[in-house]
C-alpha positions in Angstrom: 0.0 0.0 0.0 1.1 3.5 -0.8 1.8 5.5 2.4 -0.6 8.3 3.2 2.0 10.9 3.1 3.0 10.0 -0.5 -0.6 10.0 -1.6 -1.3 13.4 -0.1 1.8 14.9 -1.8 0.9 13.5 -5.2 -2.7 14.8 -4.9 -1.5 18.3 -3.9 0.9 18.5 -6.8 -1.7 17.3 -9.2 -4.2 19.9 -7.9 -1.5 22.6 -8.2 -0.9 21.8 -11.9 -4.7 21.8 -12.6 -5.0 25.2 -11.0 -2.4 26.6 -13.3 -4.2 25.2 -16.3 -7.4 26.7 -15.1 -5.8 30.0 -14.8 -4.8 29.8 -18.5 -8.1 28.5 -19.6 -10.1 31.8 -19.5 -7.8 33.3 -22.1 -8.2 30.3 -24.4 -11.9 29.7 -23.9 -12.9 31.6 -26.9 -10.4 29.9 -29.1 -11.1 26.4 -27.8 -14.8 26.4 -28.1 -14.8 24.2 -31.2 -12.1 21.8 -30.2 -14.5 19.2 -29.0 -14.2 16.9 -26.0 -11.0 15.4 -24.6 -12.0 12.0 -25.9 -12.3 13.3 -29.5 -8.9 14.9 -29.2 -7.4 11.7 -28.0 -8.9 9.8 -30.9 -7.3 12.3 -33.3 -4.0 12.1 -31.6 -3.9 8.3 -31.8 -4.8 8.5 -35.5 -2.0 11.0 -36.2 0.5 8.8 -34.3 -0.5 5.8 -36.4 -0.1 7.7 -39.6 3.3 9.0 -38.4 4.4 5.5 -37.4 3.6 4.2 -40.9 5.4 7.1 -42.7 8.5 6.8 -40.4 9.4 3.2 -41.0 12.0 3.9 -43.6 13.6 6.8 -41.8 15.9 6.2 -38.8 16.6 9.9 -38.2 12.9 10.7 -37.7 12.0 7.7 -35.6 11.3 9.7 -32.5 7.7 10.9 -32.3 8.7 14.1 -30.4 10.6 15.3 -33.6 7.6 14.8 -35.9 5.3 16.9 -33.7 5.5 20.6 -34.6 7.7 22.5 -32.3 5.6 24.4 -29.7 6.5 26.7 -26.9 7.3 25.0 -23.6 4.5 25.0 -21.0 5.1 25.4 -17.3 2.6 22.8 -16.6 4.7 20.1 -18.4 7.9 21.0 -16.6 6.3 21.1 -13.3 4.6 17.8 -14.0 7.9 16.1 -14.9 9.7 17.6 -11.8 6.9 16.4 -9.5 7.1 13.0 -11.0 10.8 12.8 -10.3 10.3 13.9 -6.7 7.6 11.4 -6.2 9.7 8.5 -7.6 12.7 9.5 -5.4 10.5 9.5 -2.3 9.0 6.2 -3.2 12.4 4.6 -3.6 13.4 5.9 -0.2 10.3 4.6 1.5 10.2 1.2 -0.1 10.3 -1.5 2.6 9.1 -4.6 1.0 8.7 -6.2 -2.5 4.8 -6.0 -2.3 4.8 -2.4 -1.5 7.3 -1.8 -4.3 5.0 -3.3 -6.9 2.0 -1.4 -5.8 4.0 1.9 -5.9 5.1 1.1 -9.4 1.6 0.5 -10.6 0.5 3.8 -9.1 3.4 5.6 -10.7 2.6 4.1 -14.2 -1.0 5.3 -13.9 0.1 8.8 -13.0 2.5 8.8 -15.9 -0.2 7.8 -18.3 -2.5 10.6 -17.0 0.3 13.2 -17.4 1.1 12.0 -20.9 -2.6 12.3 -21.9 -2.7 15.9 -20.5 0.5 16.6 -22.4 -1.1 15.4 -25.7 -4.2 17.5 -25.1 -2.2 20.6 -24.4 -0.1 20.1 -27.6 -3.1 19.6 -29.7 -4.9 22.7 -28.3 -1.8 24.7 -29.0 -1.7 23.4 -32.6 -5.4 24.3 -33.1 -4.8 27.7 -31.6 -2.0 28.4 -34.0 -4.1 27.2 -36.9 -6.9 29.6 -35.8 -4.5 32.5 -35.7 -3.3 31.8 -39.2 -6.9 31.6 -40.5 -7.7 34.9 -38.8 -4.6 36.5 -40.4 -5.8 35.2 -43.9 -9.3 36.5 -43.4 -7.9 39.9 -42.3 -5.8 39.9 -45.5 -8.8 39.2 -47.6 -10.8 42.0 -45.8 -7.9 44.4 -46.5 -8.0 43.6 -50.2 -11.8 44.0 -50.3 -11.8 47.4 -48.7 -12.6 50.4 -51.0 -10.6 53.6 -50.2 -13.6 56.0 -50.9 -16.3 54.1 -49.0 -17.4 55.0 -45.6 -18.2 51.5 -44.7 -16.6 48.2 -45.6 -18.5 44.9 -46.4 -17.2 41.6 -45.1 -16.6 38.8 -47.6 -18.8 36.2 -45.8 -21.8 38.5 -45.5 -25.4 37.7 -46.2 -27.3 40.6 -44.5 -25.8 43.9 -43.2 -25.6 44.4 -39.4 -24.2 47.2 -37.5 -20.8 46.8 -35.9 -18.6 49.0 -33.8 -15.4 47.5 -35.3 -13.3 49.8 -37.4 -10.2 49.3 -39.6 -6.9 51.1 -39.4 -8.4 54.2 -41.1 -11.3 54.3 -38.7 -13.9 53.1 -41.2 -16.8 51.0 -39.9 -17.4 47.5 -41.0 -20.8 46.2 -42.2 -20.9 42.5 -41.3 -23.4 40.0 -42.6 -24.8 37.4 -40.3 -25.9 33.9 -41.5 -29.4 32.9 -40.8 -28.7 29.2 -40.6 -26.1 26.7 -39.7 -23.4 26.5 -42.3 -21.5 23.6 -40.8 -22.6 21.3 -43.6 -20.8 23.6 -46.1 -17.5 23.8 -44.3 -16.0 20.7 -45.8 -17.2 21.3 -49.4 -14.2 21.5 -51.7 -16.1 22.3 -54.9 -17.3 25.9 -54.9 -19.4 25.9 -58.1 -22.6 26.0 -56.0 -25.9 24.2 -56.5 -25.8 23.8 -60.3 -26.3 20.7 -62.5 -22.9 18.9 -62.6 -23.6 17.6 -66.2 -22.5 21.0 -67.4 -19.0 19.8 -66.8 -19.4 16.6 -68.8 -17.3 17.9 -71.7 -14.5 19.3 -69.5 -11.6 17.6 -67.8 -12.4 19.3 -64.5 -15.5 19.2 -62.3 -15.3 22.5 -60.6 -13.0 24.8 -58.6 -11.7 24.7 -55.0 -11.4 27.5 -52.4 -8.2 28.8 -54.1 -9.8 29.0 -57.5 -7.9 26.0 -58.9 -9.5 23.4 -61.1 -10.6 20.1 -59.5 -9.6 17.5 -62.0 -11.9 14.6 -62.5 -10.7 11.3 -61.1 -9.9 8.6 -63.7 -12.9 6.6 -64.7 -12.8 3.0 -63.6 -13.8 0.2 -66.0 -15.7 -2.9 -65.0 -12.5 -4.8 -64.3 -11.1 -2.2 -61.9 -14.5 -2.0 -60.2 -14.5 -5.8 -59.8 -11.0 -5.9 -58.4 -11.8 -3.1 -56.0 -14.9 -5.0 -54.9 -12.8 -8.1 -54.2 -9.9 -6.4 -52.4 -11.4 -3.5 -50.6 -13.3 -4.5 -47.5 -15.1 -1.1 -47.3 -16.4 -1.3 -50.9 -19.9 -1.9 -49.8 -19.9 1.3 -47.8 -18.1 3.5 -50.4 -20.1 6.0 -52.3 -19.1 8.6 -55.0 -19.2 12.3 -54.1 -21.0 14.0 -57.1 -19.3 17.3 -56.3 -15.7 16.1 -56.5 -16.0 12.6 -58.0 -14.0 11.2 -55.1 -14.9 8.0 -53.2 -16.2 8.6 -49.7 -16.4 5.8 -47.1 -19.5 6.0 -45.0 -19.1 5.8 -41.2 -21.0 3.5 -38.9 -23.3 6.4 -38.0 -24.1 7.1 -41.6 -24.9 3.4 -42.2 -27.2 3.4 -39.2 -29.1 6.5 -40.4 -29.5 4.9 -43.9 -30.8 1.7 -42.3 -33.3 3.7 -40.2 -34.6 5.7 -43.2 -34.8 2.5 -45.3 -36.9 0.8 -42.6 -39.1 3.9 -42.5 -38.0 4.8 -39.0 -36.7 8.0 -37.4 -33.1 8.6 -38.4 -32.2 9.3 -34.7 -31.7 5.9 -33.1 -32.3 7.3 -29.6 -35.7 8.7 -30.5 -38.6 6.9 -28.9 -41.7 7.2 -31.0 -43.7 5.3 -28.5 -42.9 7.3 -25.4 -46.0 8.2 -23.2 -47.9 11.2 -24.4 -48.5 14.0 -22.1 -52.0 15.5 -22.4 -51.2 19.1 -21.7 -54.7 20.5 -21.9 -56.8 17.5 -20.8 -54.8 15.9 -18.0 -55.8 18.5 -15.4 -58.9 20.6 -15.1 -57.9 24.2 -15.3 -59.6 26.8 -13.1 -59.0 29.7 -15.5 -59.1 29.6 -19.3 -55.7 29.3 -21.0 -56.7 31.7 -23.8 -59.2 34.3 -22.6 -59.3 37.0 -25.4 -62.7 38.8 -25.7 -64.4 38.6 -29.1 -64.0 41.7 -31.3 -66.9 44.0 -32.1 -66.5 43.1 -35.8 -67.5 39.5 -35.2 -71.0 40.6 -34.0 -71.6 42.7 -37.1 -72.9 41.2 -40.5 -70.3 40.9 -43.3 -70.6 43.6 -45.9 -68.9 41.4 -48.5 -71.4 38.7 -48.1 -74.3 41.2 -48.3 -73.0 42.4 -51.7 -72.5 38.9 -52.9 -76.1 37.9 -51.9 -77.4 41.0 -53.6 -75.8 40.2 -56.9 -77.2 36.6 -56.7 -80.7 37.9 -56.0 -80.5 40.5 -58.9 -79.3 37.8 -61.4 -82.2 35.5 -60.3 -84.7 38.4 -60.9 -83.3 39.2 -64.3 -83.3 35.5 -65.3 -79.6 35.3 -65.8 -79.1 32.7 -63.1 -81.2 29.6 -62.9 -82.2 27.7 -59.8 -81.4 24.1 -59.4 -84.9 23.0 -60.5 -84.8 25.1 -63.6 -81.3 23.8 -64.6 -82.6 20.2 -64.2 -85.6 21.0 -66.4 -83.4 22.4 -69.1 -81.1 19.4 -69.1 -84.0 17.0 -69.3 -85.4 19.0 -72.3 -82.0 18.7 -74.1 -82.1 14.9 -73.8 -85.5 14.6 -75.4 -85.1 13.9 -79.2 -86.5 16.6 -81.4 -88.5 15.9 -84.6 -89.1 18.3 -87.5 -91.6 18.2 -90.3 -89.9 17.1 -93.5 -92.5 18.6 -95.9 -93.2 21.7 -93.8 -94.1 24.9 -95.5 -91.7 27.8 -96.1 -92.7 29.4 -92.9 -90.5 27.0 -91.0 -87.3 27.9 -92.8 -86.2 30.3 -90.1 -86.7 27.6 -87.4 -84.7 25.1 -89.5 -81.9 27.6 -89.9 -81.6 28.0 -86.2 -81.2 24.3 -85.7 -77.7 24.1 -87.2 -74.8 25.9 -85.7 -73.6 28.8 -87.8 -70.1 28.3 -89.3 -68.3 31.6 -90.0 -66.8 32.0 -93.4 -63.0 31.8 -93.6 -61.3 35.1 -93.8 -59.1 36.1 -96.7 -55.3 35.7 -96.2 -53.5 38.8 -95.0 -51.4 40.6 -97.7 -47.8 39.7 -97.8 -44.6 41.5 -98.7 -45.2 40.8 -102.4 -48.4 42.9 -102.4 -46.6 46.0 -101.2 -46.2 49.0 -103.5 -42.5 49.0 -102.7 -41.6 45.2 -102.1 -38.1 44.0 -101.5 -36.1 43.1 -104.6 -36.3 39.4 -103.9 -40.1 39.4 -104.2 -40.0 40.9 -107.8 -40.2 38.6 -110.8 -37.2 38.2 -113.0 -37.6 37.4 -116.7 -37.7 33.7 -116.2 -40.3 33.8 -113.5 -42.4 36.2 -115.4 -42.4 34.0 -118.5 -43.4 31.0 -116.3 -46.3 33.0 -114.9 -47.5 34.0 -118.4 -47.2 30.4 -119.6 -49.8 29.4 -117.0 -52.4 31.6 -118.5 -54.7 28.7 -119.4 -54.2 27.1 -115.9 -54.2 30.1 -113.5 -54.9 27.8 -110.5 -51.3 26.5 -110.8 -49.8 30.0 -110.3 -48.3 30.7 -106.9 -49.4 34.3 -107.1 -52.5 35.6 -109.0 -50.8 38.9 -109.7 -47.3 40.2 -110.8 -45.6 42.1 -108.0 -44.7 45.7 -109.0 -42.6 48.4 -107.5 -43.5 52.1 -107.3 -41.6 55.1 -105.9 -44.4 56.3 -103.7 -48.0 55.4 -102.8 -49.5 58.1 -105.0 -48.0 56.5 -108.1 -50.0 53.3 -107.5 -52.7 52.9 -110.3 -56.1 51.4 -110.0 -56.1 47.6 -109.6 -57.9 46.3 -112.6 -58.7 42.8 -111.1 -60.4 44.3 -108.0 -64.0 43.8 -109.2 -63.3 40.3 -110.5 -61.7 39.2 -107.2 -64.6 40.6 -105.2 -67.0 38.8 -107.4 -65.2 35.5 -107.0 -65.0 36.0 -103.2 -68.8 36.5 -103.2 -69.3 33.3 -105.2 -67.2 31.4 -102.8 -69.2 32.6 -99.8 -72.5 32.0 -101.6 -71.9 28.6 -103.3 -69.3 26.8 -101.2 -71.0 25.0 -98.3 -69.4 25.2 -94.9 -69.6 22.5 -92.2 -67.8 21.6 -89.1 -65.4 18.8 -89.6 -65.7 16.2 -86.9 -62.4 14.9 -85.8 -62.4 11.1 -85.5 -60.4 9.8 -82.6 -59.0 6.4 -83.6 -57.2 4.3 -81.1 -53.9 2.7 -82.4 -55.1 -0.7 -81.2 -58.1 -0.5 -83.5 -55.9 -0.1 -86.6 -54.1 -3.4 -85.9 -56.2 -6.3 -87.2 -57.1 -8.9 -84.6 -55.8 -12.1 -86.0 -56.6 -15.5 -84.5 -53.8 -17.7 -83.1 -52.0 -20.1 -85.4 -52.9 -22.9 -83.0 -56.6 -22.4 -83.7 -56.0 -22.6 -87.5 -54.5 -26.1 -87.6 -53.9 -28.3 -89.6 -51.3 -26.8 -91.9 -47.8 -28.0 -93.0 -45.1 -27.4 -90.3 -42.2 -29.8 -90.9 -40.4 -31.4 -93.8 -41.3 -35.1 -94.0 -39.8 -36.4 -97.2 -37.3 -35.5 -100.0 -37.8 -36.8 -103.5 -34.5 -37.1 -105.4 -33.9 -38.4 -108.9 -33.8 -35.4 -111.2 -30.5 -34.1 -112.5 -31.5 -30.6 -113.2 -33.9 -27.9 -112.1 -37.4 -29.2 -111.3 -39.7 -26.5 -112.8 -43.2 -27.9 -112.6 -45.4 -30.4 -110.8 -49.0 -31.6 -110.9 -51.1 -33.8 -108.6 -53.4 -36.7 -109.6 -57.1 -36.0 -108.8 -57.2 -38.8 -106.2 -53.9 -37.6 -104.5 -52.0 -40.9 -104.7 -49.5 -39.9 -107.4 -47.9 -36.7 -108.7 -45.8 -35.9 -111.8 -42.8 -33.6 -112.0 -41.0 -32.0 -115.0 -37.4 -31.0 -115.1 -34.8 -29.4 -117.3 -33.2 -32.8 -117.7 -35.7 -33.6 -120.5 -37.7 -36.0 -118.3 -40.9 -36.2 -116.3 -41.1 -38.5 -113.3 -44.2 -40.0 -111.7 -43.9 -40.4 -107.9 -46.0 -42.0 -105.2 -46.7 -39.4 -102.6 -46.9 -41.7 -99.5 -43.7 -43.7 -100.1 -41.6 -41.4 -102.2 -41.0 -44.1 -104.8 -40.4 -43.0 -108.4 -42.8 -45.2 -110.4 -42.0 -44.1 -113.9 -39.6 -41.8 -115.8 -40.4 -40.6 -119.4 -38.0 -38.9 -121.7 -39.6 -36.0 -123.5 -36.6 -35.0 -125.7 -36.8 -31.4 -124.5 -36.9 -29.1 -121.5 -40.2 -29.6 -119.6 -41.7 -26.3 -118.7 -45.1 -27.3 -117.6 -47.1 -30.5 -116.7 -50.8 -30.8 -115.9 -52.7 -33.9 -114.8 -56.2 -34.2 -116.3 -58.7 -33.3 -113.5 -61.2 -35.8 -114.8 -60.7 -38.9 -112.5 -62.3 -41.2 -115.1 -59.3 -40.9 -117.5 -55.6 -41.0 -116.8 -53.9 -38.4 -118.9 -51.0 -36.0 -118.5 -50.4 -32.9 -120.7 -46.7 -32.0 -120.9 -45.3 -28.8 -122.4 -41.8 -29.6 -123.8 -40.1 -27.2 -126.2 -42.5 -26.6 -129.1 -44.6 -29.7 -128.4 -47.5 -30.5 -126.2 -47.5 -34.2 -125.3 -50.6 -36.2 -124.1 -49.3 -39.1 -122.1 -51.1 -42.1 -120.5 -48.9 -42.8 -117.4 -50.4 -46.3 -116.8 -50.5 -45.9 -113.0 -53.2 -46.7 -110.5 -56.0 -48.9 -111.7 -54.2 -49.9 -114.9 -56.7 -52.5 -116.1 -59.7 -50.1 -116.0 -58.7 -46.4 -116.2 -55.5 -46.8 -118.2 -57.2 -49.1 -120.7 -60.3 -46.9 -120.9 -58.1 -43.9 -121.6 -56.4 -45.7 -124.5 -59.7 -46.8 -125.9 -61.0 -43.2 -125.8 -58.0 -41.9 -127.6 -58.0 -44.6 -130.2 -61.8 -44.2 -130.9 -61.4 -40.5 -131.5 -62.6 -39.1 -134.8 -60.3 -38.6 -137.7 -58.4 -35.3 -137.5 -59.9 -32.9 -140.0 -57.8 -30.6 -142.0 -57.7 -27.1 -140.6 -59.3 -24.6 -142.8 -58.2 -21.5 -140.9 -54.7 -20.5 -142.1 -53.8 -18.8 -138.8 -54.5 -22.0 -136.9 -53.0 -24.3 -139.5 -49.7 -22.5 -139.3 -49.8 -22.3 -135.5 -50.6 -25.8 -134.4 -50.8 -29.4 -135.8 -52.2 -32.5 -134.2 -50.3 -35.8 -134.7 -51.3 -39.3 -133.7 -48.3 -41.0 -135.4 -46.1 -41.9 -132.5 -42.8 -43.8 -132.5 -42.7 -47.2 -130.9 -40.5 -46.1 -128.1 -42.6 -43.0 -127.3 -45.8 -45.1 -127.5 -44.2 -47.6 -125.1 -43.5 -44.7 -122.7 -47.2 -43.7 -122.9 -47.2 -40.9 -125.4 -50.5 -40.9 -127.3 -50.9 -37.6 -129.0 -48.4 -34.9 -130.0 -49.5 -31.3 -130.7 -46.8 -29.3 -132.5 -46.7 -25.5 -132.1 -44.9 -22.9 -134.0 -43.3 -21.4 -130.9 -42.0 -22.7 -127.6 -44.8 -23.7 -125.2 -44.3 -22.4 -121.6 -47.5 -23.6 -120.0 -50.4 -26.0 -120.3 -53.5 -26.0 -118.2 -56.8 -28.1 -118.1 -60.4 -27.1 -117.9 -62.3 -28.4 -114.9 -64.2 -31.0 -116.9 -61.1 -32.4 -118.6 -62.1 -32.0 -122.2 -60.5 -28.6 -122.9 -56.9 -27.5 -122.3 -55.0 -24.4 -123.2 -51.4 -23.8 -124.1 -49.4 -20.6 -123.8 -46.6 -19.4 -126.2 -45.2 -16.1 -124.9 -43.7 -15.2 -128.3 -46.8 -16.1 -130.2 -48.2 -12.5 -130.3 -52.0 -12.7 -131.2 -51.7 -16.5 -131.3 -50.0 -16.8 -127.9 -53.0 -18.6 -126.3 -54.5 -21.7 -128.0 -57.5 -23.6 -126.6 -57.6 -27.3 -127.6 -60.5 -29.8 -127.5 -59.5 -33.4 -126.8 -62.7 -35.0 -127.9 -62.8 -33.4 -131.4 -59.0 -33.0 -131.9 -59.3 -29.4 -132.8 -57.7 -26.1 -131.7 -58.8 -22.5 -131.9 -57.2 -19.1 -131.2 -58.9 -16.9 -128.6 -57.7 -13.5 -129.6 -57.4 -11.5 -132.8 -54.7 -9.1 -131.5 -51.9 -9.1 -128.9 -52.3 -7.4 -125.5 -48.7 -8.0 -124.4 -46.5 -10.9 -123.6 -48.8 -13.6 -122.0 -47.3 -15.2 -118.9 -49.9 -17.8 -118.0 -53.6 -18.6 -118.3 -56.2 -20.3 -116.1 -59.8 -21.6 -116.6 -62.4 -20.6 -114.1 -63.4 -23.6 -112.0 -67.1 -23.0 -112.3 -67.9 -20.4 -115.0 -66.9 -20.4 -118.7 -64.2 -17.8 -118.1 -60.6 -17.6 -119.0 -57.9 -15.7 -117.0 -55.1 -14.3 -119.2 -52.1 -12.8 -117.3 -49.7 -10.5 -119.3 -46.7 -8.8 -117.8 -48.6 -6.1 -115.8 -52.4 -6.9 -116.2 -54.8 -9.7 -115.9 -57.8 -9.9 -118.2 -60.9 -12.0 -117.7 -62.7 -13.2 -120.8 -66.2 -14.7 -121.1 -65.8 -17.7 -123.5 -69.5 -17.8 -124.3 -70.0 -14.1 -125.1 -66.4 -13.9 -126.4 -65.8 -10.6 -124.7 -63.6 -9.2 -121.9 -65.4 -9.0 -118.6 -62.9 -7.3 -116.3 -59.3 -6.1 -116.3 -57.4 -6.5 -113.0 -54.6 -4.0 -112.1 -52.0 -5.6 -109.9 -49.7 -2.5 -110.1 -46.5 -4.6 -110.4 -43.6 -4.8 -112.8 -43.8 -8.5 -113.9 -46.4 -11.2 -113.1 -44.9 -14.6 -112.5 -47.9 -16.9 -111.9 -51.6 -16.9 -110.9 -53.8 -19.3 -109.0 -57.6 -19.3 -108.7 -59.6 -20.2 -105.6 -61.7 -23.4 -105.8 -64.9 -21.2 -105.4 -63.7 -18.9 -108.2 -64.2 -15.5 -106.5 -60.6 -14.9 -105.4 -57.4 -14.8 -107.3 -53.8 -15.1 -106.1 -51.0 -13.4 -108.1 -47.2 -13.8 -107.6 -44.7 -11.3 -109.1 -41.0 -11.1 -109.7 -40.9 -7.9 -107.5 -41.3 -9.9 -104.2 -45.1 -9.5 -103.8 -48.0 -11.8 -103.4 -51.4 -10.1 -104.2 -54.9 -11.3 -103.2 -57.7 -10.2 -105.5 -61.3 -10.3 -104.5 -63.1 -10.3 -107.9 -66.4 -9.2 -106.4 -64.8 -6.3 -104.5 -62.5 -4.4 -106.8 -60.1 -4.6 -109.7 -57.2 -3.6 -107.4 -55.6 -6.0 -104.9 -57.5 -6.6 -101.7 -54.3 -7.5 -99.8 -50.6 -7.2 -100.8 -48.3 -9.5 -98.9 -44.6 -8.5 -98.9 -43.3 -11.6 -97.0 -40.5 -12.6 -99.4 -37.1 -11.1 -100.1 -36.8 -12.2 -103.7 -38.9 -13.1 -106.7 -42.0 -15.1 -106.0 -42.3 -17.8 -108.7 -45.0 -20.1 -107.4 -48.4 -19.8 -105.6 -51.1 -22.3 -105.0 -54.5 -22.7 -103.3 -55.6 -25.9 -101.4 -58.7 -27.5 -103.0 -60.3 -28.3 -99.6 -58.6 -26.5 -96.7 -58.6 -22.6 -96.3 -54.9 -22.0 -96.9 -52.5 -21.0 -99.7 -48.7 -21.1 -100.1 -46.1 -19.1 -102.0 -42.5 -20.1 -103.0 -39.7 -17.7 -103.7 -36.0 -17.5 -104.8 -35.1 -16.7 -101.2 -35.5 -20.5 -100.5 -38.6 -19.9 -98.4 -42.1 -21.4 -98.6 -44.7 -19.4 -96.7 -47.9 -21.1 -95.7 -50.9 -18.7 -95.0 -54.4 -19.1 -93.8 -56.9 -17.8 -96.3 -60.6 -18.1 -95.2 -63.2 -17.1 -97.8 -66.7 -16.6 -96.3 -70.0 -17.2 -97.9 -71.2 -13.8 -96.6 -70.4 -11.3 -99.3 -70.3 -8.5 -96.8 -67.4 -10.1 -94.9 -63.9 -9.9 -96.4 -61.5 -12.8 -96.6 -59.3 -13.5 -93.6 -55.5 -13.8 -94.3 -53.1 -14.9 -91.6 -49.4 -15.9 -92.3 -48.8 -19.2 -90.5 -45.4 -20.8 -91.2 -42.2 -20.2 -93.1 -40.5 -23.4 -94.4 -36.9 -23.0 -95.5 -35.2 -26.2 -96.5 -34.3 -25.8 -100.2 -30.8 -24.8 -101.3 -30.0 -21.9 -103.6 -28.4 -22.7 -107.0 -27.4 -19.9 -109.4 -29.6 -17.4 -107.6 -32.7 -19.6 -108.1 -34.7 -21.0 -105.3 -38.2 -22.5 -105.5 -40.0 -22.8 -108.8 -43.3 -24.5 -107.9 -45.5 -25.1 -104.9 -48.3 -27.7 -105.0 -50.9 -28.8 -102.4 -52.2 -32.4 -101.9 -55.7 -33.1 -103.3 -57.1 -34.3 -100.0 -54.5 -33.9 -97.2 -53.1 -30.7 -95.7 -49.7 -31.5 -97.3 -47.5 -29.3 -99.4 -44.9 -30.1 -102.1 -42.2 -27.7 -103.4 -39.7 -28.1 -106.2 -36.5 -26.1 -106.5 -33.3 -25.4 -108.3 -31.5 -28.0 -106.0 -32.9 -30.9 -108.2 -35.2 -32.0 -105.3 -38.9 -32.1 -104.4 -39.8 -31.8 -100.7 -42.9 -32.8 -98.9 -44.2 -30.8 -95.9 -46.8 -32.2 -93.5 
């Protein structure tokens, strides 16, 4: 235990040093108001010592902490504290008697040393802050000195907001006018960027982001990319609490207090953690019954008098009711009810009711004449005067005056008195009167159309099944482009023609090639006879049209019956018409090899045949020769072995022809038009205008009221023959020439094939109701063919009974889609 004498001495010396510090304190109280508590100062001292220890590792000369601290004036309190410490230690050494007492004395001495060291640190830090404050005061005085005006009676401080009187004067005896701040500006003390509260995106095009207190540019920090951000996120433990200062662009680490405030705000609580929102409420006015009123102000005399403003307002309302200007609630309801009642007028009323009828419709004021421009001035600018070319153009439009921009020629005069009489004045007044008298005026009702109403509401493709969606089979065997195909009426077989001078007969279900026939020429078109009672194929090869019995299916019945019909045919009569005789010749003399292949009749033409098509009953068929001019289209009758020309003159290069499935009509498609002819009356019924550059192919709907046209300029057009001569719908679904189109005979769908290797299947529903238009919905795009020499798909063909689709292309293959 420490002896009582030693304890007393230490306490006396400590109190003496404290008294000395207290004596110094009043002088520094004003300066040390903002220093904070001793604990805050100790925290700052420890932080400074840690930073100094890190920076002094490489230097031996500056290892002592006392050298790093700025040199200050020696304080008496420090010297006295060290001398007292030495005296205490000497007395303790003298009075030590045992080892236990010695240890207790050492612990006591260590504690006292620690306390003295803390006091020493506090004193040094206060001195440093005091010196800093003095320097700032000197700098502010220097700024004030620069801001002073020599001729002014008063001086204005730099930090002012509002002038206040002050008794302070400068060296010359002039009074200062100081401005006091209304609010606390502690939030603005640490702001480095002095640009103020402005949008910072004004500095997006500059290298700096603002200016500091010294007027120097604050350079933007380097922009980090995603890799730098990721590395910083992995390495920096404070990344999650780091935010970017928009004023300076620097990264700021949030303190624990900031994080706590953010959490409180995020949880919709009070930012102050110590605030108790559920503390008991004190009922100030209801907890105790007061004997006297808290607010006992007598009512004013004005509150007992009636309001003059209300009296005037009531007087105005009464006057308006008397004059009939203002209606009561009952009268207003009666007027509204009368407006809702429909009004009826006599249609054949006498002339006495004209005035009433005129008042029914709202009057529409006549449009005013346009105000005169610079060109109508007596002294217009030079640019408004006509030159020789403009004047000649104006005179050339004498017969068409409505095309002139101006109905007069601008002229220039020196003064207003030189302006002559305007010769067209009477005429213009008369025309104005005619416009007002004859031109009707009506209010144009603005139709509000919603954008959703313009988009057609199409059904889902799932509701429109079945339709082809996948490739099921590939028919290979041709060695060149497959140009044409045709389906047997029963749907068991189909025939294809190619540039390899052959036609092949395929079985649809198995993909087996049943028969191959050599035609000794490029096959451009094949057509299977639609009559199921005979088995006959018409083939267009070079300048010949071959009628072939394929001998497939029921060979014993149908094939034999077909041969019997062709053999029992009447003798071919000589053609009397010279035009027909030179254009076409029937021949039944067939070579043995050709007869063995099934060729029964050969029809020789004078030009190359590009297409052959059958009539629905199977007796008539037509051939097309694009270079045949007026004899481009020939109609042949199989039963009588005769041909006839349909036209006496040419209407352009014919591309293809089709028979109407029901009516005796013929569709003839030239390059840019489609003409419909009545074969009975032998006259043109209608001319369709596809508005395209070149027609490729046409297809007729099984009901005969709609037509499908494909063109080489990437379009597919749907014509409604009962609606208009122009296309009902134009589909621009392909990116290249569309060479083939086809309707299905049973299902409401159609398909188109193009050189872009794509086959597009569409839903095309035709309704029996003539008031309802056809419904067209694109369903599926099938793209399996390969492109060869910029050619894609040449022909598309639907199965007779099933929702299957066939396509032939330039890759020598035929593909089946189911």
